[in-house]
C-alpha positions as CSV (number, residue, x, y, z in Angstrom):
1,M,-231.5,-132.3,-43.7
2,N,-227.8,-131.6,-43.3
3,T,-227.1,-129.3,-40.4
4,K,-225.1,-126.9,-42.7
5,N,-228.2,-126.4,-44.8
6,K,-230.5,-125.6,-41.9
7,K,-231.5,-122.0,-41.1
8,T,-230.5,-121.0,-37.5
9,F,-232.7,-118.8,-35.3
10,V,-231.6,-117.3,-32.1
11,I,-234.6,-116.7,-29.8
12,K,-234.0,-114.3,-26.9
13,I,-236.7,-114.4,-24.2
14,G,-236.9,-111.5,-21.7
15,T,-237.8,-111.7,-18.0
16,T,-241.1,-109.9,-18.5
17,S,-242.3,-112.5,-21.0
18,L,-241.0,-115.5,-19.1
19,I,-241.5,-114.8,-15.4
20,K,-244.7,-113.7,-13.7
21,E,-244.8,-113.1,-9.9
22,G,-241.5,-115.0,-9.5
23,K,-242.7,-118.1,-11.4
24,L,-241.9,-119.4,-14.8
25,M,-244.6,-119.1,-17.5
26,E,-244.6,-122.8,-18.3
27,S,-247.1,-122.4,-21.1
28,L,-244.6,-120.3,-23.0
29,V,-241.8,-122.8,-22.7
30,V,-244.1,-125.7,-23.6
31,S,-245.3,-123.9,-26.7
32,L,-241.7,-123.0,-27.7
33,A,-240.6,-126.6,-27.3
34,Q,-243.4,-127.9,-29.5
35,K,-242.6,-125.3,-32.1
36,I,-238.9,-126.3,-32.1
37,K,-239.8,-130.0,-32.3
38,N,-242.0,-129.4,-35.4
39,L,-239.2,-127.4,-37.2
40,Q,-236.1,-129.3,-36.0
41,D,-235.6,-131.1,-39.3
42,T,-235.1,-127.9,-41.2
43,H,-234.1,-125.3,-38.5
44,N,-231.5,-124.9,-35.8
45,F,-232.5,-123.0,-32.6
46,V,-230.5,-121.3,-29.9
47,I,-232.3,-119.9,-26.9
48,V,-230.9,-117.0,-24.9
49,T,-233.0,-116.8,-21.7
50,S,-233.4,-114.3,-19.0
51,G,-235.2,-115.1,-15.7
52,A,-232.6,-116.7,-13.4
53,V,-232.3,-113.7,-11.1
54,S,-236.1,-113.2,-10.8
55,L,-236.6,-116.9,-10.0
56,G,-233.8,-116.9,-7.5
57,A,-234.9,-113.6,-5.9
58,H,-238.4,-115.0,-5.4
59,E,-237.1,-118.2,-3.9
60,L,-234.8,-116.3,-1.5
61,G,-237.7,-114.1,-0.4
62,Y,-236.3,-110.8,-1.9
63,K,-239.0,-108.2,-2.4
64,T,-237.4,-106.7,-5.5
65,R,-234.6,-107.5,-7.9
66,P,-231.3,-107.2,-6.1
67,T,-229.0,-104.3,-6.9
68,S,-225.8,-105.3,-5.2
69,M,-223.4,-107.5,-7.1
70,K,-223.2,-110.1,-4.3
71,K,-227.0,-110.5,-4.0
72,L,-227.4,-110.5,-7.8
73,Q,-224.9,-113.4,-8.0
74,V,-226.6,-115.3,-5.2
75,A,-230.0,-114.9,-6.8
76,S,-228.8,-115.8,-10.2
77,S,-227.0,-119.0,-9.0
78,V,-230.1,-120.2,-7.1
79,G,-232.4,-119.3,-9.9
80,Q,-230.2,-120.7,-12.7
81,I,-230.8,-124.3,-11.4
82,K,-234.5,-123.8,-11.3
83,L,-234.6,-122.2,-14.7
84,I,-232.5,-124.8,-16.6
85,N,-234.4,-127.7,-14.8
86,E,-237.7,-126.3,-16.0
87,Y,-236.4,-126.0,-19.6
88,Q,-234.9,-129.6,-19.4
89,T,-238.1,-131.1,-18.1
90,I,-240.3,-129.5,-20.7
91,F,-238.0,-130.1,-23.6
92,N,-237.4,-133.7,-22.6
93,K,-241.1,-134.4,-22.9
94,N,-240.8,-133.3,-26.5
95,N,-237.7,-135.6,-27.0
96,L,-235.4,-132.5,-27.4
97,K,-231.9,-132.3,-25.9
98,I,-230.7,-129.1,-24.4
99,A,-227.3,-127.9,-23.1
100,Q,-226.7,-125.2,-20.6
101,V,-224.2,-122.5,-21.7
102,L,-223.2,-119.7,-19.4
103,I,-221.2,-116.8,-21.0
104,T,-219.4,-113.7,-19.7
105,K,-218.4,-110.6,-21.6
106,N,-214.8,-111.5,-21.8
107,L,-215.9,-114.0,-24.4
108,I,-215.4,-111.3,-27.0
109,D,-212.4,-109.7,-25.3
110,D,-210.4,-113.0,-25.5
111,R,-209.9,-114.1,-29.1
112,E,-209.1,-117.7,-28.2
113,Q,-212.1,-118.0,-25.9
114,F,-214.2,-116.5,-28.6
115,I,-213.1,-119.1,-31.1
116,N,-213.6,-122.0,-28.6
117,T,-217.1,-120.8,-27.8
118,T,-217.9,-120.6,-31.5
119,Q,-216.7,-124.1,-32.1
120,A,-218.6,-125.5,-29.0
121,L,-221.9,-123.9,-30.0
122,N,-221.7,-125.1,-33.6
123,E,-220.8,-128.6,-32.4
124,L,-223.9,-128.6,-30.2
125,L,-226.1,-127.6,-33.1
126,S,-224.5,-130.2,-35.4
127,Q,-225.7,-132.8,-32.9
128,N,-229.3,-131.4,-32.8
129,I,-228.7,-130.2,-29.2
130,I,-230.3,-126.8,-28.4
131,P,-228.0,-124.4,-26.5
132,V,-229.8,-122.6,-23.7
133,I,-227.7,-119.6,-22.9
134,N,-227.6,-117.1,-20.1
135,E,-225.0,-114.7,-18.7
136,N,-222.7,-116.2,-16.1
137,D,-223.5,-113.8,-13.2
138,I,-221.8,-115.9,-10.6
139,V,-218.3,-115.2,-12.0
140,A,-219.1,-111.8,-13.5
141,T,-217.7,-108.5,-12.2
142,E,-219.0,-105.0,-13.0
143,E,-216.4,-104.8,-15.8
144,L,-217.2,-108.2,-17.2
145,K,-221.0,-108.1,-17.2
146,F,-222.9,-107.7,-20.5
147,G,-225.5,-106.0,-18.3
148,D,-228.3,-107.5,-20.3
149,N,-229.1,-110.6,-22.4
150,D,-230.1,-108.5,-25.5
151,R,-226.6,-107.7,-26.5
152,L,-225.5,-111.2,-25.5
153,S,-228.1,-112.6,-28.0
154,A,-226.7,-110.4,-30.7
155,I,-223.2,-111.7,-30.2
156,V,-224.5,-115.3,-30.1
157,S,-226.4,-114.7,-33.3
158,I,-223.2,-113.7,-35.1
159,I,-221.2,-116.6,-33.6
160,V,-223.8,-119.2,-35.0
161,N,-224.3,-117.3,-38.2
162,A,-228.0,-116.9,-37.5
163,S,-230.6,-116.3,-40.2
164,K,-232.4,-114.0,-37.7
165,L,-232.4,-112.9,-34.1
166,L,-235.9,-113.0,-32.5
167,I,-236.3,-110.9,-29.4
168,I,-239.4,-111.9,-27.4
169,T,-240.7,-109.1,-25.2
170,N,-243.9,-108.0,-23.4
171,K,-244.6,-105.4,-26.1
172,E,-245.9,-105.8,-29.6
173,G,-242.7,-104.5,-31.1
174,L,-240.6,-101.3,-31.2
175,Y,-242.6,-98.1,-30.9
176,D,-242.0,-94.7,-32.3
177,F,-242.5,-93.3,-28.8
178,N,-242.5,-94.9,-25.4
179,P,-246.0,-96.6,-25.3
180,D,-246.1,-96.4,-21.5
181,K,-245.9,-92.6,-21.6
182,N,-247.6,-91.8,-25.0
183,S,-250.9,-93.3,-25.9
184,D,-250.4,-92.3,-29.6
185,A,-247.3,-94.5,-29.9
186,K,-247.3,-96.8,-32.9
187,V,-245.4,-100.0,-33.7
188,I,-242.7,-99.5,-36.3
189,D,-243.1,-102.3,-38.9
190,F,-239.6,-102.0,-40.6
191,I,-236.5,-99.9,-39.8
192,Q,-232.9,-100.0,-41.0
193,Y,-230.3,-101.0,-38.4
194,D,-228.2,-97.9,-39.0
195,S,-231.0,-95.4,-39.4
196,S,-230.8,-92.2,-37.3
197,Q,-234.5,-92.8,-36.3
198,L,-233.5,-96.0,-34.6
199,T,-230.6,-94.4,-32.7
200,D,-232.8,-91.5,-31.7
201,L,-235.2,-94.0,-30.0
202,I,-232.5,-95.2,-27.6
203,P,-232.9,-92.4,-24.9
204,I,-236.7,-92.5,-24.9
205,S,-236.9,-96.3,-24.6
206,G,-238.1,-97.3,-21.1
207,H,-236.9,-100.1,-18.9
208,G,-239.1,-103.1,-17.8
209,E,-238.8,-105.5,-14.9
210,G,-235.7,-107.1,-16.3
211,Q,-232.2,-105.6,-16.7
212,G,-232.6,-104.6,-20.3
213,G,-235.2,-102.1,-21.5
214,F,-235.9,-101.4,-25.2
215,S,-232.7,-99.3,-25.5
216,T,-230.7,-102.5,-25.2
217,K,-232.9,-104.3,-27.7
218,I,-232.1,-101.5,-30.2
219,M,-228.4,-101.8,-29.5
220,A,-228.6,-105.5,-30.0
221,A,-230.3,-105.1,-33.3
222,Q,-227.6,-102.6,-34.4
223,I,-224.9,-105.1,-33.5
224,A,-226.6,-107.9,-35.3
225,G,-227.6,-105.7,-38.3
226,F,-224.1,-104.4,-38.6
227,S,-223.0,-108.0,-39.0
228,G,-225.7,-108.9,-41.6
229,I,-228.3,-110.4,-39.4
230,P,-231.9,-109.1,-39.2
231,T,-233.6,-108.7,-35.8
232,Q,-237.4,-109.1,-35.2
233,I,-238.9,-107.8,-32.0
234,I,-242.2,-109.5,-31.1
235,S,-244.5,-110.3,-28.3
236,W,-244.9,-114.0,-27.5
237,S,-247.5,-116.1,-29.2
238,E,-247.2,-119.2,-31.3
239,E,-248.7,-117.3,-34.2
240,N,-246.2,-114.5,-33.9
241,I,-243.2,-116.8,-33.7
242,T,-244.5,-118.8,-36.7
243,K,-244.8,-115.6,-38.7
244,A,-241.3,-114.4,-37.7
245,I,-239.7,-117.7,-38.7
246,N,-241.6,-117.7,-42.0
247,G,-240.5,-114.2,-42.8
248,E,-244.0,-112.7,-42.5
249,Q,-244.7,-109.2,-41.0
250,V,-245.2,-109.2,-37.3
251,G,-243.8,-106.8,-34.6
252,T,-240.8,-104.8,-35.7
253,L,-238.3,-106.1,-38.3
254,I,-234.9,-104.3,-38.1
255,L,-233.3,-104.7,-41.4
256,E,-229.6,-105.8,-41.7
257,S,-226.6,-104.6,-43.6
258,E,-226.0,-106.4,-46.9
259,N,-222.5,-107.3,-45.7
260,K,-221.8,-110.4,-43.6
261,I,-219.0,-109.7,-41.2
262,R,-216.4,-112.4,-40.6
263,L,-216.0,-113.5,-37.0
264,K,-212.5,-112.0,-36.8
265,K,-213.8,-108.6,-37.8
266,L,-216.6,-108.9,-35.3
267,W,-214.0,-109.4,-32.6
268,I,-212.0,-106.4,-33.9
269,A,-215.2,-104.3,-33.8
270,Y,-216.5,-105.4,-30.4
271,G,-213.9,-107.3,-28.5
272,M,-210.5,-106.1,-29.3
273,R,-208.7,-103.8,-26.8
274,A,-207.1,-100.8,-28.5
275,V,-203.6,-99.8,-27.3
276,S,-203.3,-96.7,-29.5
277,R,-205.2,-94.3,-31.8
278,V,-204.1,-93.0,-35.1
279,I,-205.5,-89.8,-36.7
280,I,-205.8,-90.0,-40.5
281,D,-206.3,-87.5,-43.3
282,E,-209.3,-87.4,-45.6
283,G,-207.6,-89.2,-48.4
284,A,-206.9,-92.2,-46.2
285,Y,-210.5,-92.1,-44.9
286,Q,-211.9,-92.2,-48.4
287,A,-209.5,-95.1,-49.3
288,L,-210.7,-97.1,-46.3
289,K,-214.3,-96.6,-47.4
290,N,-213.3,-98.1,-50.7
291,D,-211.9,-101.2,-49.0
292,A,-208.3,-100.3,-49.0
293,S,-205.6,-100.9,-46.4
294,L,-204.4,-98.1,-44.1
295,L,-201.0,-96.8,-45.2
296,F,-198.6,-94.9,-43.1
297,S,-198.7,-92.1,-45.6
298,G,-202.3,-91.3,-44.6
299,V,-201.6,-91.0,-40.9
300,I,-201.4,-87.5,-39.4
301,K,-200.6,-88.5,-35.9
302,I,-199.9,-91.6,-33.8
303,E,-201.0,-91.2,-30.1
304,N,-199.2,-94.1,-28.5
305,K,-196.5,-96.5,-29.7
306,F,-197.7,-100.0,-30.6
307,N,-196.4,-103.4,-31.8
308,V,-197.4,-105.9,-34.5
309,N,-201.0,-107.3,-33.9
310,D,-201.8,-104.6,-31.4
311,G,-205.4,-103.1,-31.5
312,I,-205.7,-99.7,-33.0
313,E,-208.6,-97.2,-33.2
314,I,-208.6,-95.1,-36.4
315,V,-209.8,-91.5,-36.0
316,F,-211.0,-89.0,-38.6
317,N,-212.5,-85.6,-37.8
318,E,-212.4,-86.5,-34.1
319,E,-214.5,-89.6,-34.5
320,I,-213.5,-93.3,-34.3
321,V,-214.3,-94.4,-37.9
322,A,-212.6,-97.8,-37.9
323,K,-210.6,-100.4,-35.9
324,G,-207.8,-102.8,-36.8
325,L,-204.8,-104.9,-36.0
326,A,-201.3,-103.4,-36.6
327,K,-199.4,-105.1,-39.4
328,T,-196.1,-103.6,-38.1
329,D,-194.7,-101.7,-35.2
330,S,-195.5,-98.0,-34.9
331,D,-191.8,-97.0,-35.7
332,D,-191.3,-99.5,-38.5
333,E,-192.5,-98.7,-42.0
334,S,-190.8,-101.6,-43.7
335,E,-194.1,-103.4,-44.6
336,N,-194.5,-101.5,-47.9
337,G,-196.0,-98.7,-46.0
338,V,-199.0,-100.7,-44.8
339,L,-200.0,-99.9,-41.2
340,I,-203.2,-102.0,-41.1
341,H,-204.1,-104.5,-43.8
342,K,-207.7,-104.3,-45.0
343,D,-208.3,-108.0,-43.9
344,D,-207.6,-106.9,-40.4
345,L,-209.6,-103.7,-40.5
346,I,-213.3,-102.9,-40.1
347,I,-215.2,-99.6,-40.8
348,L,-217.6,-98.7,-38.0
């Protein structure tokens, strides 16, 4: 089958599913490789994997996951070799090629780097090579870290235009209460990415052994869902992953927006640095919701001066309701009164 006609699945595997007592759960990776091999003619797969820090910490004799940035970087760099070698050995036995891809948060801050990464990942997929992605802890700083691979997996899902993001965890799915603290907690079968119930679950979602708890999984699902990609949170088993790929009910399916967001608008929403804010009136806000451009006439106040192509946050009723790129300078209304063209603007 032509690569363009294949469905692409991003599979994010958490530390709690992949690592037990400092060692890789080989049976999981073997099973995953066999599943990918069986489906490779009709599906593309991208793996976002945690586990490097835990493997490295165990090898270095650390009692617990390091908290300082330096120790974290050392553990990650030691563990990363072991992690990718294990993947390569197991996948090679199934005649599958993998490529290691390390990413930092400035991927989405830097538009050129964002485009280059998009092209590189899609070229790997076109050659039937499976990207195995992790955060690049060794060059990360506090400001650059994603902080968890859940949100990284959401960004990757959008870059490769995934059909679905699968998040593998040690729980059966997303619960209505924290199951570690409430025995009556039940798995949520379906939930909308922008529902208030989903947002309300963030503060009560506990953390596991890895960096990301369920709160980061919810935020990842919101990013993916906002961009038109569903997320399914499941526990690992070959049966579960088969059901998720086939569109059957298992775990929690977080339903997506009907709108597919273009990559440029994704960058505007999540990567662009804003240099100014503009406060708009209700008429302008209603016009934006109806897919119109932002006109100078709807602006009540400009907080800081800006130039063409600068990033701007748009505020209504003291909330940031949209972001965009300036079509003109803040003191120049010569562009037919258009401050931000609708093609360079996204409603949040």
